[in-house]
All heavy atoms as TSV, in Angstrom:
chain	resi	resn	atom	element	x	y	z
A	1	MET	N	N	94.846	104.309	92.999
A	1	MET	CA	C	95.850	103.386	92.828
A	1	MET	C	C	96.320	103.326	91.243
A	1	MET	O	O	97.333	102.930	91.062
A	1	MET	CB	C	95.354	101.913	93.164
A	1	MET	CG	C	96.355	100.954	93.549
A	1	MET	SD	S	97.511	101.656	94.627
A	1	MET	CE	C	98.132	100.253	95.412
A	2	THR	N	N	95.394	103.576	90.534
A	2	THR	CA	C	95.774	103.687	88.941
A	2	THR	C	C	96.648	104.786	88.623
A	2	THR	O	O	97.122	104.788	87.442
A	2	THR	CB	C	94.378	103.683	88.211
A	2	THR	OG1	O	93.692	104.913	88.482
A	2	THR	CG2	C	93.445	102.405	88.503
A	3	THR	N	N	96.893	105.651	89.483
A	3	THR	CA	C	97.770	106.774	89.132
A	3	THR	C	C	99.271	106.396	89.184
A	3	THR	O	O	100.065	107.034	88.676
A	3	THR	CB	C	97.596	107.967	90.003
A	3	THR	OG1	O	97.733	107.584	91.371
A	3	THR	CG2	C	96.066	108.545	89.882
A	4	LEU	N	N	99.503	105.318	89.797
A	4	LEU	CA	C	100.808	104.809	90.016
A	4	LEU	C	C	101.327	104.032	88.752
A	4	LEU	O	O	100.304	103.325	88.101
A	4	LEU	CB	C	100.917	103.859	91.249
A	4	LEU	CG	C	100.828	104.641	92.543
A	4	LEU	CD1	C	100.844	103.563	93.717
A	4	LEU	CD2	C	101.876	105.585	92.830
A	5	PRO	N	N	102.625	104.023	88.540
A	5	PRO	CA	C	103.079	103.114	87.390
A	5	PRO	C	C	102.809	101.715	87.697
A	5	PRO	O	O	102.815	101.201	88.842
A	5	PRO	CB	C	104.538	103.364	87.379
A	5	PRO	CG	C	104.881	104.595	88.352
A	5	PRO	CD	C	103.678	104.764	89.112
A	6	GLY	N	N	102.744	100.828	86.681
A	6	GLY	CA	C	102.425	99.422	86.815
A	6	GLY	C	C	103.472	98.697	87.753
A	6	GLY	O	O	103.080	97.739	88.427
A	7	TRP	N	N	104.770	99.027	87.622
A	7	TRP	CA	C	105.743	98.378	88.426
A	7	TRP	C	C	105.670	98.709	89.886
A	7	TRP	O	O	106.148	97.958	90.704
A	7	TRP	CB	C	107.140	98.663	87.924
A	7	TRP	CG	C	107.548	100.051	87.938
A	7	TRP	CD1	C	107.355	101.066	87.010
A	7	TRP	CD2	C	108.156	100.629	89.070
A	7	TRP	NE1	N	107.702	102.346	87.491
A	7	TRP	CE2	C	108.332	102.085	88.694
A	7	TRP	CE3	C	108.600	100.270	90.248
A	7	TRP	CZ2	C	108.869	103.017	89.520
A	7	TRP	CZ3	C	109.262	101.115	91.061
A	7	TRP	CH2	C	109.384	102.493	90.803
A	8	LEU	N	N	105.025	99.917	90.171
A	8	LEU	CA	C	104.988	100.187	91.624
A	8	LEU	C	C	103.770	99.821	92.370
A	8	LEU	O	O	103.659	99.703	93.551
A	8	LEU	CB	C	105.064	101.820	91.665
A	8	LEU	CG	C	105.224	102.344	93.065
A	8	LEU	CD1	C	106.547	101.899	93.712
A	8	LEU	CD2	C	105.343	103.864	92.988
A	9	GLN	N	N	102.761	99.406	91.607
A	9	GLN	CA	C	101.429	98.966	92.197
A	9	GLN	C	C	101.622	97.698	93.048
A	9	GLN	O	O	101.074	97.616	94.154
A	9	GLN	CB	C	100.486	98.800	91.092
A	9	GLN	CG	C	99.936	100.067	90.522
A	9	GLN	CD	C	98.774	99.880	89.416
A	9	GLN	OE1	O	98.389	98.803	89.273
A	9	GLN	NE2	N	98.447	100.996	88.857
A	10	PRO	N	N	102.292	96.604	92.695
A	10	PRO	CA	C	102.584	95.415	93.503
A	10	PRO	C	C	103.233	95.881	94.856
A	10	PRO	O	O	102.840	95.238	95.893
A	10	PRO	CB	C	103.380	94.427	92.764
A	10	PRO	CG	C	103.166	94.774	91.248
A	10	PRO	CD	C	102.892	96.348	91.334
A	11	VAL	N	N	104.221	96.870	94.729
A	11	VAL	CA	C	104.913	97.280	95.969
A	11	VAL	C	C	103.850	97.887	96.925
A	11	VAL	O	O	103.887	97.637	98.090
A	11	VAL	CB	C	106.006	98.192	95.579
A	11	VAL	CG1	C	106.673	98.794	96.812
A	11	VAL	CG2	C	107.037	97.497	94.664
A	12	CYS	N	N	103.044	98.706	96.264
A	12	CYS	CA	C	102.077	99.438	97.123
A	12	CYS	C	C	101.187	98.490	97.774
A	12	CYS	O	O	100.640	98.712	98.994
A	12	CYS	CB	C	101.353	100.475	96.162
A	12	CYS	SG	S	100.569	101.797	97.089
A	13	TRP	N	N	100.685	97.537	97.048
A	13	TRP	CA	C	99.703	96.489	97.781
A	13	TRP	C	C	100.403	95.602	98.772
A	13	TRP	O	O	99.655	94.990	99.547
A	13	TRP	CB	C	99.095	95.551	96.557
A	13	TRP	CG	C	98.071	96.297	95.856
A	13	TRP	CD1	C	98.120	96.692	94.541
A	13	TRP	CD2	C	96.746	96.806	96.345
A	13	TRP	NE1	N	97.005	97.359	94.108
A	13	TRP	CE2	C	96.192	97.424	95.201
A	13	TRP	CE3	C	96.193	96.733	97.556
A	13	TRP	CZ2	C	94.916	98.026	95.348
A	13	TRP	CZ3	C	94.883	97.383	97.693
A	13	TRP	CH2	C	94.303	98.030	96.600
A	14	ALA	N	N	101.626	95.699	98.815
A	14	ALA	CA	C	102.386	95.018	99.960
A	14	ALA	C	C	102.290	95.802	101.301
A	14	ALA	O	O	102.836	95.279	102.351
A	14	ALA	CB	C	103.726	94.703	99.566
A	15	LEU	N	N	101.941	97.012	101.315
A	15	LEU	CA	C	101.886	97.811	102.455
A	15	LEU	C	C	100.433	97.890	103.023
A	15	LEU	O	O	99.474	98.124	102.358
A	15	LEU	CB	C	102.225	99.371	102.095
A	15	LEU	CG	C	103.597	99.461	101.463
A	15	LEU	CD1	C	103.837	100.897	101.010
A	15	LEU	CD2	C	104.720	99.081	102.477
A	16	PRO	N	N	100.411	97.602	104.318
A	16	PRO	CA	C	99.008	97.652	105.031
A	16	PRO	C	C	98.311	99.025	104.914
A	16	PRO	O	O	97.084	99.117	104.807
A	16	PRO	CB	C	99.348	97.386	106.453
A	16	PRO	CG	C	100.569	96.704	106.449
A	16	PRO	CD	C	101.420	97.286	105.379
A	17	SER	N	N	99.104	100.110	104.837
A	17	SER	CA	C	98.429	101.348	104.646
A	17	SER	C	C	97.606	101.631	103.386
A	17	SER	O	O	96.594	102.340	103.410
A	17	SER	CB	C	99.403	102.502	104.836
A	17	SER	OG	O	100.359	102.393	103.771
A	18	THR	N	N	98.005	100.911	102.358
A	18	THR	CA	C	97.247	101.018	101.020
A	18	THR	C	C	95.922	100.435	101.298
A	18	THR	O	O	94.908	101.100	100.824
A	18	THR	CB	C	98.015	100.122	100.026
A	18	THR	OG1	O	99.376	100.594	99.824
A	18	THR	CG2	C	97.272	100.194	98.714
A	19	TYR	N	N	95.688	99.411	102.038
A	19	TYR	CA	C	94.389	98.832	102.309
A	19	TYR	C	C	93.558	99.856	103.174
A	19	TYR	O	O	92.302	99.904	102.942
A	19	TYR	CB	C	94.396	97.496	102.935
A	19	TYR	CG	C	95.091	96.500	101.936
A	19	TYR	CD1	C	96.543	96.243	102.106
A	19	TYR	CD2	C	94.294	95.865	101.043
A	19	TYR	CE1	C	97.058	95.235	101.226
A	19	TYR	CE2	C	94.920	94.899	100.224
A	19	TYR	CZ	C	96.328	94.594	100.303
A	19	TYR	OH	O	96.996	93.837	99.365
A	20	VAL	N	N	94.190	100.471	104.063
A	20	VAL	CA	C	93.390	101.485	104.845
A	20	VAL	C	C	92.921	102.606	103.949
A	20	VAL	O	O	91.779	103.001	104.068
A	20	VAL	CB	C	94.382	102.035	106.011
A	20	VAL	CG1	C	93.743	103.156	106.723
A	20	VAL	CG2	C	94.747	100.909	106.971
A	21	PHE	N	N	93.676	103.153	103.116
A	21	PHE	CA	C	93.377	104.291	102.276
A	21	PHE	C	C	92.369	104.019	101.261
A	21	PHE	O	O	91.425	104.625	100.972
A	21	PHE	CB	C	94.470	104.853	101.627
A	21	PHE	CG	C	95.409	105.701	102.463
A	21	PHE	CD1	C	96.688	105.287	102.708
A	21	PHE	CD2	C	95.022	106.655	103.260
A	21	PHE	CE1	C	97.608	106.116	103.645
A	21	PHE	CE2	C	95.663	107.483	104.193
A	21	PHE	CZ	C	97.071	107.091	104.392
A	22	GLU	N	N	92.442	102.808	100.691
A	22	GLU	CA	C	91.507	102.205	99.706
A	22	GLU	C	C	90.179	101.933	100.418
A	22	GLU	O	O	89.030	102.218	99.911
A	22	GLU	CB	C	91.896	101.021	99.083
A	22	GLU	CG	C	93.045	101.172	98.062
A	22	GLU	CD	C	92.699	102.043	96.806
A	22	GLU	OE1	O	91.540	101.835	96.350
A	22	GLU	OE2	O	93.459	102.899	96.363
A	23	GLY	N	N	90.240	101.386	101.586
A	23	GLY	CA	C	88.893	101.263	102.377
A	23	GLY	C	C	88.357	102.526	102.745
A	23	GLY	O	O	87.056	102.602	102.613
A	24	MET	N	N	89.105	103.590	103.148
A	24	MET	CA	C	88.492	104.830	103.471
A	24	MET	C	C	87.957	105.508	102.121
A	24	MET	O	O	86.877	106.182	102.140
A	24	MET	CB	C	89.464	105.819	104.125
A	24	MET	CG	C	89.774	105.483	105.513
A	24	MET	SD	S	88.225	105.348	106.486
A	24	MET	CE	C	87.639	106.942	106.356
A	25	ARG	N	N	88.562	105.212	100.961
A	25	ARG	CA	C	88.037	105.797	99.642
A	25	ARG	C	C	86.759	105.155	99.450
A	25	ARG	O	O	85.760	105.796	98.968
A	25	ARG	CB	C	89.064	105.545	98.580
A	25	ARG	CG	C	88.689	106.172	97.316
A	25	ARG	CD	C	89.705	105.900	96.313
A	25	ARG	NE	N	90.876	106.768	96.702
A	25	ARG	CZ	C	92.072	106.352	96.460
A	25	ARG	NH1	N	92.374	105.184	95.927
A	25	ARG	NH2	N	93.156	107.041	96.812
A	26	ALA	N	N	86.581	103.812	99.682
A	26	ALA	CA	C	85.259	103.205	99.400
A	26	ALA	C	C	84.227	103.639	100.353
A	26	ALA	O	O	83.009	103.844	99.979
A	26	ALA	CB	C	85.413	101.551	99.761
A	27	VAL	N	N	84.560	104.054	101.679
A	27	VAL	CA	C	83.564	104.577	102.603
A	27	VAL	C	C	83.180	105.969	102.127
A	27	VAL	O	O	82.030	106.276	102.181
A	27	VAL	CB	C	84.117	104.578	104.048
A	27	VAL	CG1	C	83.345	105.371	104.982
A	27	VAL	CG2	C	84.287	103.204	104.610
A	28	LEU	N	N	84.073	106.780	101.666
A	28	LEU	CA	C	83.817	108.250	101.341
A	28	LEU	C	C	83.024	108.334	100.045
A	28	LEU	O	O	81.959	109.025	100.024
A	28	LEU	CB	C	85.059	109.012	101.305
A	28	LEU	CG	C	85.800	109.268	102.658
A	28	LEU	CD1	C	87.147	110.054	102.454
A	28	LEU	CD2	C	84.786	110.140	103.553
A	29	PHE	N	N	83.415	107.545	99.057
A	29	PHE	CA	C	82.807	107.702	97.785
A	29	PHE	C	C	81.734	106.682	97.554
A	29	PHE	O	O	80.843	106.964	96.716
A	29	PHE	CB	C	83.913	107.508	96.622
A	29	PHE	CG	C	84.912	108.587	96.616
A	29	PHE	CD1	C	86.245	108.314	96.621
A	29	PHE	CD2	C	84.516	109.992	96.793
A	29	PHE	CE1	C	87.222	109.305	96.692
A	29	PHE	CE2	C	85.474	110.921	96.812
A	29	PHE	CZ	C	86.821	110.595	96.757
A	30	GLY	N	N	81.767	105.623	98.168
A	30	GLY	CA	C	80.698	104.519	97.815
A	30	GLY	C	C	79.731	104.262	99.054
A	30	GLY	O	O	78.641	103.650	99.012
A	31	GLY	N	N	80.234	104.792	100.147
A	31	GLY	CA	C	79.333	104.535	101.431
A	31	GLY	C	C	79.323	103.033	101.848
A	31	GLY	O	O	78.449	102.730	102.685
A	32	VAL	N	N	80.380	102.323	101.555
A	32	VAL	CA	C	80.376	100.941	101.907
A	32	VAL	C	C	81.636	100.622	102.603
A	32	VAL	O	O	82.775	101.078	102.168
A	32	VAL	CB	C	80.115	99.993	100.768
A	32	VAL	CG1	C	81.223	100.205	99.735
A	32	VAL	CG2	C	79.963	98.627	101.116
A	33	PHE	N	N	81.562	99.809	103.633
A	33	PHE	CA	C	82.859	99.437	104.344
A	33	PHE	C	C	83.283	98.069	103.758
A	33	PHE	O	O	82.645	97.111	103.793
A	33	PHE	CB	C	82.547	99.198	105.811
A	33	PHE	CG	C	83.737	98.652	106.646
A	33	PHE	CD1	C	84.683	99.539	106.901
A	33	PHE	CD2	C	83.894	97.438	107.093
A	33	PHE	CE1	C	85.927	99.257	107.638
A	33	PHE	CE2	C	84.876	96.990	107.872
A	33	PHE	CZ	C	85.909	97.952	108.056
A	34	ARG	N	N	84.495	98.172	103.245
A	34	ARG	CA	C	85.097	96.962	102.596
A	34	ARG	C	C	85.838	96.147	103.568
A	34	ARG	O	O	86.926	96.422	103.971
A	34	ARG	CB	C	86.063	97.435	101.470
A	34	ARG	CG	C	85.443	98.180	100.378
A	34	ARG	CD	C	84.696	97.380	99.341
A	34	ARG	NE	N	85.472	96.272	98.727
A	34	ARG	CZ	C	86.154	96.298	97.643
A	34	ARG	NH1	N	86.044	97.344	96.904
A	34	ARG	NH2	N	86.900	95.333	97.225
A	35	THR	N	N	85.125	94.910	104.119
A	35	THR	CA	C	85.820	94.107	104.911
A	35	THR	C	C	87.024	93.367	104.356
A	35	THR	O	O	87.931	92.966	105.087
A	35	THR	CB	C	84.872	93.078	105.465
A	35	THR	OG1	O	84.235	92.366	104.473
A	35	THR	CG2	C	83.792	93.854	106.348
A	36	ASP	N	N	86.975	93.140	103.070
A	36	ASP	CA	C	88.114	92.454	102.350
A	36	ASP	C	C	89.362	93.388	102.517
A	36	ASP	O	O	90.486	92.881	102.815
A	36	ASP	CB	C	87.775	92.096	100.978
A	36	ASP	CG	C	87.499	93.403	100.218
A	36	ASP	OD1	O	87.004	94.432	100.656
A	36	ASP	OD2	O	87.570	93.317	98.929
A	37	TYR	N	N	89.324	94.660	102.299
A	37	TYR	CA	C	90.599	95.428	102.590
A	37	TYR	C	C	90.847	95.622	103.990
A	37	TYR	O	O	92.075	95.503	104.393
A	37	TYR	CB	C	90.147	97.002	102.201
A	37	TYR	CG	C	90.110	97.152	100.579
A	37	TYR	CD1	C	89.308	98.178	100.060
A	37	TYR	CD2	C	90.803	96.451	99.775
A	37	TYR	CE1	C	89.150	98.477	98.785
A	37	TYR	CE2	C	90.770	96.653	98.355
A	37	TYR	CZ	C	89.983	97.535	97.918
A	37	TYR	OH	O	89.918	97.811	96.582
A	38	PHE	N	N	89.978	95.608	104.947
A	38	PHE	CA	C	90.159	95.526	106.317
A	38	PHE	C	C	91.011	94.379	106.763
A	38	PHE	O	O	92.035	94.276	107.411
A	38	PHE	CB	C	89.024	95.768	107.098
A	38	PHE	CG	C	89.211	95.544	108.643
A	38	PHE	CD1	C	89.810	96.748	109.290
A	38	PHE	CD2	C	88.786	94.488	109.434
A	38	PHE	CE1	C	89.909	96.583	110.702
A	38	PHE	CE2	C	89.001	94.410	110.701
A	38	PHE	CZ	C	89.513	95.511	111.302
A	39	LEU	N	N	90.454	93.180	106.257
A	39	LEU	CA	C	91.071	91.880	106.623
A	39	LEU	C	C	92.477	91.719	105.983
A	39	LEU	O	O	93.432	91.099	106.579
A	39	LEU	CB	C	90.182	90.723	106.352
A	39	LEU	CG	C	88.926	90.700	107.195
A	39	LEU	CD1	C	87.986	89.581	106.536
A	39	LEU	CD2	C	89.162	90.475	108.616
A	40	ALA	N	N	92.572	92.140	104.832
A	40	ALA	CA	C	93.838	92.065	104.137
A	40	ALA	C	C	95.012	92.897	104.764
A	40	ALA	O	O	96.167	92.387	104.934
A	40	ALA	CB	C	93.759	92.477	102.612
A	41	GLY	N	N	94.555	94.111	105.187
A	41	GLY	CA	C	95.463	95.018	105.887
A	41	GLY	C	C	95.871	94.470	107.208
A	41	GLY	O	O	97.104	94.505	107.652
A	42	LEU	N	N	94.887	93.848	107.945
A	42	LEU	CA	C	95.132	93.233	109.287
A	42	LEU	C	C	96.006	92.013	109.086
A	42	LEU	O	O	96.970	91.839	109.927
A	42	LEU	CB	C	93.840	92.815	109.825
A	42	LEU	CG	C	93.846	92.312	111.219
A	42	LEU	CD1	C	94.266	93.405	112.315
A	42	LEU	CD2	C	92.530	91.773	111.763
A	43	ALA	N	N	95.834	91.192	108.043
A	43	ALA	CA	C	96.717	90.084	107.796
A	43	ALA	C	C	98.085	90.458	107.496
A	43	ALA	O	O	99.071	89.865	108.049
A	43	ALA	CB	C	96.131	89.222	106.662
A	44	LEU	N	N	98.317	91.474	106.692
A	44	LEU	CA	C	99.596	91.949	106.434
A	44	LEU	C	C	100.422	92.575	107.733
A	44	LEU	O	O	101.511	92.400	107.919
A	44	LEU	CB	C	99.613	93.048	105.341
A	44	LEU	CG	C	99.623	92.629	103.995
A	44	LEU	CD1	C	99.408	93.782	103.011
A	44	LEU	CD2	C	100.765	91.849	103.679
A	45	ASP	N	N	99.480	93.334	108.630
A	45	ASP	CA	C	100.162	93.717	109.848
A	45	ASP	C	C	100.527	92.479	110.657
A	45	ASP	O	O	101.682	92.558	111.268
A	45	ASP	CB	C	98.999	94.506	110.636
A	45	ASP	CG	C	98.850	95.872	110.185
A	45	ASP	OD1	O	99.654	96.393	109.490
A	45	ASP	OD2	O	97.662	96.462	110.483
A	46	VAL	N	N	99.824	91.501	110.784
A	46	VAL	CA	C	100.256	90.321	111.531
A	46	VAL	C	C	101.495	89.615	110.956
A	46	VAL	O	O	102.273	89.185	111.667
A	46	VAL	CB	C	99.057	89.288	111.689
A	46	VAL	CG1	C	99.555	87.976	112.265
A	46	VAL	CG2	C	97.872	89.835	112.459
A	47	VAL	N	N	101.424	89.458	109.660
A	47	VAL	CA	C	102.704	88.910	108.973
A	47	VAL	C	C	103.888	89.733	109.257
A	47	VAL	O	O	105.018	89.135	109.649
A	47	VAL	CB	C	102.378	88.831	107.473
A	47	VAL	CG1	C	103.701	88.422	106.676
A	47	VAL	CG2	C	101.353	87.750	107.154
A	48	TYR	N	N	103.804	91.032	109.084
A	48	TYR	CA	C	104.966	91.812	109.345
A	48	TYR	C	C	105.336	91.835	110.823
A	48	TYR	O	O	106.572	91.921	111.121
A	48	TYR	CB	C	104.775	93.327	108.839
A	48	TYR	CG	C	104.742	93.420	107.341
A	48	TYR	CD1	C	103.882	94.368	106.619
A	48	TYR	CD2	C	105.419	92.584	106.550
A	48	TYR	CE1	C	103.779	94.493	105.304
A	48	TYR	CE2	C	105.455	92.617	105.161
A	48	TYR	CZ	C	104.633	93.564	104.576
A	48	TYR	OH	O	104.618	93.703	103.123
A	49	LEU	N	N	104.556	91.776	111.808
A	49	LEU	CA	C	104.805	91.797	113.132
A	49	LEU	C	C	105.533	90.363	113.369
A	49	LEU	O	O	106.529	90.434	114.204
A	49	LEU	CB	C	103.488	91.828	114.049
A	49	LEU	CG	C	103.595	91.851	115.480
A	49	LEU	CD1	C	104.435	93.099	115.821
A	49	LEU	CD2	C	102.287	91.871	116.135
A	50	ALA	N	N	105.130	89.439	112.853
A	50	ALA	CA	C	105.656	88.022	113.033
A	50	ALA	C	C	107.061	87.962	112.531
A	50	ALA	O	O	108.024	87.492	113.135
A	50	ALA	CB	C	104.735	86.871	112.432
A	51	ILE	N	N	107.205	88.518	111.360
A	51	ILE	CA	C	108.682	88.669	110.682
A	51	ILE	C	C	109.421	89.495	111.545
A	51	ILE	O	O	110.696	89.114	111.850
A	51	ILE	CB	C	108.535	89.179	109.260
A	51	ILE	CG1	C	107.835	88.108	108.354
A	51	ILE	CG2	C	109.933	89.520	108.706
A	51	ILE	CD1	C	107.537	88.708	106.997
A	52	GLY	N	N	109.011	90.667	112.067
A	52	GLY	CA	C	109.809	91.508	112.922
A	52	GLY	C	C	110.186	90.826	114.236
A	52	GLY	O	O	111.337	90.859	114.660
A	53	ALA	N	N	109.320	90.194	114.852
A	53	ALA	CA	C	109.506	89.363	116.117
A	53	ALA	C	C	110.601	88.135	115.841
A	53	ALA	O	O	111.445	87.980	116.651
A	53	ALA	CB	C	108.247	88.802	116.669
A	54	ALA	N	N	110.387	87.582	114.776
A	54	ALA	CA	C	111.329	86.447	114.460
A	54	ALA	C	C	112.780	87.014	114.246
A	54	ALA	O	O	113.719	86.431	114.730
A	54	ALA	CB	C	110.970	85.671	113.232
A	55	ILE	N	N	112.898	88.164	113.449
A	55	ILE	CA	C	114.147	88.685	113.384
A	55	ILE	C	C	114.702	89.151	114.626
A	55	ILE	O	O	116.022	88.986	114.970
A	55	ILE	CB	C	114.109	89.983	112.357
A	55	ILE	CG1	C	113.819	89.339	110.874
A	55	ILE	CG2	C	115.419	90.741	112.280
A	55	ILE	CD1	C	113.482	90.481	109.952
A	56	PHE	N	N	113.959	89.747	115.506
A	56	PHE	CA	C	114.470	90.248	116.864
A	56	PHE	C	C	114.948	89.073	117.635
A	56	PHE	O	O	115.998	89.212	118.217
A	56	PHE	CB	C	113.306	90.951	117.626
A	56	PHE	CG	C	113.682	91.220	118.967
A	56	PHE	CD1	C	114.532	92.190	119.271
A	56	PHE	CD2	C	113.276	90.403	119.994
A	56	PHE	CE1	C	114.808	92.566	120.754
A	56	PHE	CE2	C	113.573	90.718	121.321
A	56	PHE	CZ	C	114.294	91.705	121.617
A	57	PHE	N	N	114.152	88.020	117.663
A	57	PHE	CA	C	114.576	86.808	118.512
A	57	PHE	C	C	115.813	86.206	117.995
A	57	PHE	O	O	116.669	85.703	118.785
A	57	PHE	CB	C	113.440	85.918	118.640
A	57	PHE	CG	C	112.439	86.313	119.660
A	57	PHE	CD1	C	111.042	86.468	119.153
A	57	PHE	CD2	C	112.713	86.662	120.951
A	57	PHE	CE1	C	110.139	87.013	120.066
A	57	PHE	CE2	C	111.758	87.178	121.800
A	57	PHE	CZ	C	110.481	87.364	121.338
A	58	ILE	N	N	115.911	86.098	116.685
A	58	ILE	CA	C	117.167	85.571	116.090
A	58	ILE	C	C	118.278	86.428	116.378
A	58	ILE	O	O	119.464	85.959	116.836
A	58	ILE	CB	C	117.059	85.391	114.514
A	58	ILE	CG1	C	116.063	84.243	114.251
A	58	ILE	CG2	C	118.358	85.108	113.892
A	58	ILE	CD1	C	115.523	84.273	112.787
A	59	ALA	N	N	118.228	87.732	116.355
A	59	ALA	CA	C	119.326	88.666	116.637
A	59	ALA	C	C	119.592	88.586	118.198
A	59	ALA	O	O	120.736	88.585	118.551
A	59	ALA	CB	C	118.976	90.067	116.272
A	60	PHE	N	N	118.614	88.435	119.015
A	60	PHE	CA	C	118.868	88.404	120.435
A	60	PHE	C	C	119.583	87.096	120.766
A	60	PHE	O	O	120.485	87.079	121.638
A	60	PHE	CB	C	117.485	88.395	121.094
A	60	PHE	CG	C	117.481	88.487	122.676
A	60	PHE	CD1	C	118.019	89.675	123.248
A	60	PHE	CD2	C	117.289	87.373	123.354
A	60	PHE	CE1	C	118.031	89.711	124.650
A	60	PHE	CE2	C	117.333	87.449	124.829
A	60	PHE	CZ	C	117.738	88.572	125.364
A	61	ARG	N	N	119.124	86.001	120.290
A	61	ARG	CA	C	119.803	84.743	120.367
A	61	ARG	C	C	121.203	84.778	119.990
A	61	ARG	O	O	122.120	84.239	120.743
A	61	ARG	CB	C	119.140	83.544	119.771
A	61	ARG	CG	C	119.617	82.079	120.155
A	61	ARG	CD	C	118.940	81.109	119.347
A	61	ARG	NE	N	119.254	81.299	117.812
A	61	ARG	CZ	C	118.576	80.767	116.911
A	61	ARG	NH1	N	117.481	79.947	117.175
A	61	ARG	NH2	N	118.929	80.994	115.696
A	62	ASP	N	N	121.451	85.409	118.883
A	62	ASP	CA	C	122.887	85.464	118.373
A	62	ASP	C	C	123.711	86.344	119.316
A	62	ASP	O	O	124.837	85.945	119.610
A	62	ASP	CB	C	122.847	86.072	116.905
A	62	ASP	CG	C	124.164	86.205	116.318
A	62	ASP	OD1	O	124.924	85.206	116.350
A	62	ASP	OD2	O	124.621	87.274	116.030
A	63	ALA	N	N	123.108	87.440	119.805
A	63	ALA	CA	C	123.814	88.247	120.822
A	63	ALA	C	C	124.189	87.544	121.997
A	63	ALA	O	O	125.192	87.674	122.572
A	63	ALA	CB	C	122.926	89.582	121.145
A	64	ARG	N	N	123.344	86.737	122.514
A	64	ARG	CA	C	123.533	85.889	123.782
A	64	ARG	C	C	124.619	84.969	123.533
A	64	ARG	O	O	125.516	84.764	124.353
A	64	ARG	CB	C	122.302	85.248	124.180
A	64	ARG	CG	C	121.214	86.091	124.753
A	64	ARG	CD	C	120.151	85.447	125.193
A	64	ARG	NE	N	120.448	84.596	126.454
A	64	ARG	CZ	C	119.687	83.725	127.166
A	64	ARG	NH1	N	118.475	83.499	126.655
A	64	ARG	NH2	N	120.109	83.083	128.193
A	65	HIS	N	N	124.716	84.324	122.339
A	65	HIS	CA	C	125.752	83.396	122.029
A	65	HIS	C	C	127.068	84.010	121.903
A	65	HIS	O	O	128.068	83.388	122.226
A	65	HIS	CB	C	125.378	82.588	120.814
A	65	HIS	CG	C	124.311	81.529	120.894
A	65	HIS	ND1	N	124.569	80.359	121.528
A	65	HIS	CD2	C	123.073	81.585	120.577
A	65	HIS	CE1	C	123.461	79.617	121.530
A	65	HIS	NE2	N	122.509	80.384	121.020
A	66	ARG	N	N	127.165	85.248	121.394
A	66	ARG	CA	C	128.328	85.948	121.309
A	66	ARG	C	C	128.812	86.651	122.486
A	66	ARG	O	O	129.916	87.185	122.603
A	66	ARG	CB	C	128.255	87.017	120.184
A	66	ARG	CG	C	128.212	86.415	118.720
A	66	ARG	CD	C	128.343	87.455	117.661
A	66	ARG	NE	N	127.084	88.242	117.669
A	66	ARG	CZ	C	127.181	89.554	117.803
A	66	ARG	NH1	N	128.155	90.267	118.111
A	66	ARG	NH2	N	126.010	90.232	117.847
A	67	GLY	N	N	127.958	86.709	123.581
A	67	GLY	CA	C	128.283	87.424	124.779
A	67	GLY	C	C	128.182	88.830	124.522
A	67	GLY	O	O	128.848	89.639	125.282
A	68	ALA	N	N	127.335	89.410	123.710
A	68	ALA	CA	C	127.314	90.806	123.369
A	68	ALA	C	C	126.334	91.551	124.331
A	68	ALA	O	O	126.294	92.827	124.303
A	68	ALA	CB	C	126.907	91.102	121.943
A	69	LEU	N	N	125.682	90.890	125.182
A	69	LEU	CA	C	124.769	91.573	126.116
A	69	LEU	C	C	125.430	91.922	127.320
A	69	LEU	O	O	126.269	91.243	127.842
A	69	LEU	CB	C	123.542	90.681	126.388
A	69	LEU	CG	C	122.698	90.347	125.170
A	69	LEU	CD1	C	121.539	89.402	125.551
A	69	LEU	CD2	C	122.070	91.477	124.575
A	70	LEU	N	N	125.147	93.090	127.944
A	70	LEU	CA	C	125.739	93.392	129.239
A	70	LEU	C	C	125.086	92.691	130.366
A	70	LEU	O	O	123.999	92.305	130.282
A	70	LEU	CB	C	125.431	95.005	129.412
A	70	LEU	CG	C	126.130	95.917	128.436
A	70	LEU	CD1	C	125.682	97.323	128.692
A	70	LEU	CD2	C	127.575	95.850	128.438
A	71	GLN	N	N	125.861	92.525	131.490
A	71	GLN	CA	C	125.448	91.867	132.676
A	71	GLN	C	C	124.633	92.915	133.484
A	71	GLN	O	O	125.184	93.990	133.745
A	71	GLN	CB	C	126.566	91.410	133.465
A	71	GLN	CG	C	127.353	90.232	132.739
A	71	GLN	CD	C	126.499	88.966	132.625
A	71	GLN	OE1	O	125.679	88.787	133.464
A	71	GLN	NE2	N	126.777	88.246	131.643
A	72	MET	N	N	123.422	92.689	133.664
A	72	MET	CA	C	122.587	93.647	134.494
A	72	MET	C	C	122.506	93.317	135.928
A	72	MET	O	O	122.230	94.221	136.729
A	72	MET	CB	C	121.091	93.707	133.848
A	72	MET	CG	C	121.117	94.055	132.394
A	72	MET	SD	S	121.672	95.740	132.056
A	72	MET	CE	C	120.384	96.674	132.785
A	73	GLY	N	N	122.687	92.106	136.281
A	73	GLY	CA	C	122.530	91.749	137.826
A	73	GLY	C	C	123.750	92.032	138.522
A	73	GLY	O	O	124.892	92.128	137.944
A	74	GLU	N	N	123.758	92.093	139.779
A	74	GLU	CA	C	124.913	92.139	140.640
A	74	GLU	C	C	125.356	90.839	141.289
A	74	GLU	O	O	124.618	90.022	141.553
A	74	GLU	CB	C	124.674	93.184	141.710
A	74	GLU	CG	C	124.511	94.556	141.129
A	74	GLU	CD	C	124.420	95.626	142.315
A	74	GLU	OE1	O	124.747	95.274	143.426
A	74	GLU	OE2	O	123.990	96.664	141.938
């Protein structure tokens, strides 16, 4: 992580994959499983999933109001 420029490090820590790779680095080089990295990555996954679901439902509701969905029944 220290190889990245300072301005890019906060962007990198906002990605769940960073915690996976840092956790695997701790396992390989230190022989210890870092639960803090695991929980932080899991929390970010849940947050991003919730944001994605909220955006989907907002777009779906808007499409229903505009009548942009096709009629599927007969």
